[in-house]
C-alpha positions in Angstrom: 4.8 8.3 -17.2 4.3 12.0 -16.6 0.7 11.9 -17.7 0.0 9.0 -15.3 1.6 10.8 -12.4 -0.6 13.8 -12.9 -3.7 11.6 -13.3 -3.0 9.5 -10.3 -1.5 11.6 -7.5 -0.7 9.8 -4.2 -1.7 12.1 -1.4 -1.9 12.1 2.3 -5.4 11.2 3.4 -7.0 13.0 6.3 -9.7 12.4 8.8 -12.2 13.2 6.1 -11.1 10.1 4.1 -11.5 7.6 7.0 -15.2 6.9 6.6 -14.9 6.0 2.9 -11.7 4.0 3.5 -13.4 2.0 6.3 -16.4 1.3 4.0 -13.9 -0.1 1.4 -11.7 -2.1 3.8 -14.1 -3.5 6.5 -15.8 -6.0 4.1 -12.4 -7.3 3.1 -11.1 -7.8 6.7 -14.3 -8.1 8.8 -12.4 -9.3 11.9 -10.0 -6.3 12.0 -10.6 -3.0 13.9 -10.3 -1.0 10.7 -11.5 2.4 12.1 -9.2 2.2 15.1 -6.2 1.2 12.9 -6.8 4.0 10.4 -7.1 6.6 13.1 -3.8 5.3 14.6 -2.1 5.4 11.2 -3.3 8.9 10.7 -2.0 10.1 14.0 1.2 8.0 14.4 2.0 6.6 11.0 0.9 7.1 7.4 -2.5 7.0 5.6 -2.1 7.7 1.9 -3.9 6.9 -1.2 -5.3 7.9 -4.6 -8.7 9.4 -5.5 -10.1 9.3 -9.0 -13.3 11.1 -9.9 -14.0 11.7 -6.2 -13.6 8.0 -5.3 -10.8 6.3 -3.3 -9.1 3.8 -5.6 -6.0 3.0 -3.6 -5.1 3.0 0.1 -1.9 2.4 2.1 -1.9 2.8 5.9 0.4 1.6 8.6 3.1 2.7 11.0 6.8 2.6 11.7 7.8 0.1 14.4 11.0 -1.2 16.1 11.6 -3.9 13.4 10.5 -1.9 10.4 7.3 -0.8 8.7 4.0 -2.4 9.4 1.9 -2.0 6.3 -1.5 -2.5 8.0 -3.8 -1.9 5.0 -3.0 -1.9 1.3 -5.8 -1.8 -1.2 -6.1 -1.1 -4.9 -9.6 -1.0 -6.6 -10.1 -4.3 -8.5 -10.5 -2.3 -11.8 -6.9 -1.0 -11.5 -5.2 -4.2 -10.3 -2.7 -5.5 -12.8 -2.6 -2.2 -14.6 0.2 0.5 -14.5 -1.6 2.3 -11.6 -0.9 -0.8 -9.4 2.8 -0.7 -10.1 2.9 3.1 -9.7 1.2 3.0 -6.4 3.2 0.1 -5.0 6.5 1.6 -6.1 5.5 5.0 -4.7 4.5 3.6 -1.3 7.6 1.2 -1.0 9.9 4.1 -2.0 8.8 5.9 1.1 10.6 3.3 3.3 14.1 3.5 1.7 15.7 0.3 2.9 13.5 -0.4 6.0 12.0 -3.8 6.3 8.3 -3.8 5.4 5.9 -6.3 6.9 2.3 -7.2 6.3 -0.1 -9.5 8.2 -2.6 -11.3 6.1 -4.4 -14.5 5.8 -4.9 -14.1 2.1 -1.8 -13.6 -0.1 -3.6 -13.7 -3.4 -2.2 -11.1 -5.8 0.9 -10.2 -3.8 2.6 -13.4 -2.8 5.4 -13.0 -5.3 6.5 -9.7 -3.7 6.7 -11.0 -0.1 8.2 -13.9 1.8 6.9 -15.7 4.8 8.5 -14.9 8.2 8.5 -17.1 11.3 5.3 -15.4 12.6 1.9 -16.7 11.5 0.4 -14.8 8.6 3.3 -12.4 8.5 5.2 -11.6 5.3 8.2 -9.4 4.5 8.5 -7.3 1.3 11.2 -8.7 -1.0 10.7 -6.4 -3.9 9.4 -6.4 -7.5 12.0 -8.7 -9.0 14.8 -8.0 -11.5 12.8 -6.6 -14.4 10.9 -3.9 -12.5 13.9 -3.1 -10.3 15.9 -2.4 -13.5 13.2 0.0 -14.8 13.2 1.9 -11.5 17.0 1.9 -11.3 17.3 3.1 -14.9 14.9 6.0 -14.2 12.3 4.7 -16.7 9.8 4.2 -13.9 9.7 6.8 -11.1 7.7 6.6 -8.0 
């Protein structure tokens, strides 16, 4: 695991990363104010990710609200989906919230539905975790975020 952590460091993104992040996210959510949301996340919430070879390969942005955490944008480059980096990034981001409820709003739940449950709000989902197998790895210290 140590080698992966040094290869894939989750870092705070800055205003310099916004343009590239917008270019990645806007085609995926064309009806969302991506630029405005990322600027808000940078100023009032969190805007984190991973760069590899100078390119953004993972993004997490959102803010803390009255009812928990609103995870506005979560992206992993398709090449890395389903690979250890995905689990590493998800675990790292979710570990930041230590018991807080985490919500996402999405019309497309492909690829993450098993980690979230529907709420009473349209297109809103609440984080339920990784499931027993991965939780055991994290609890036993064999997978650290």
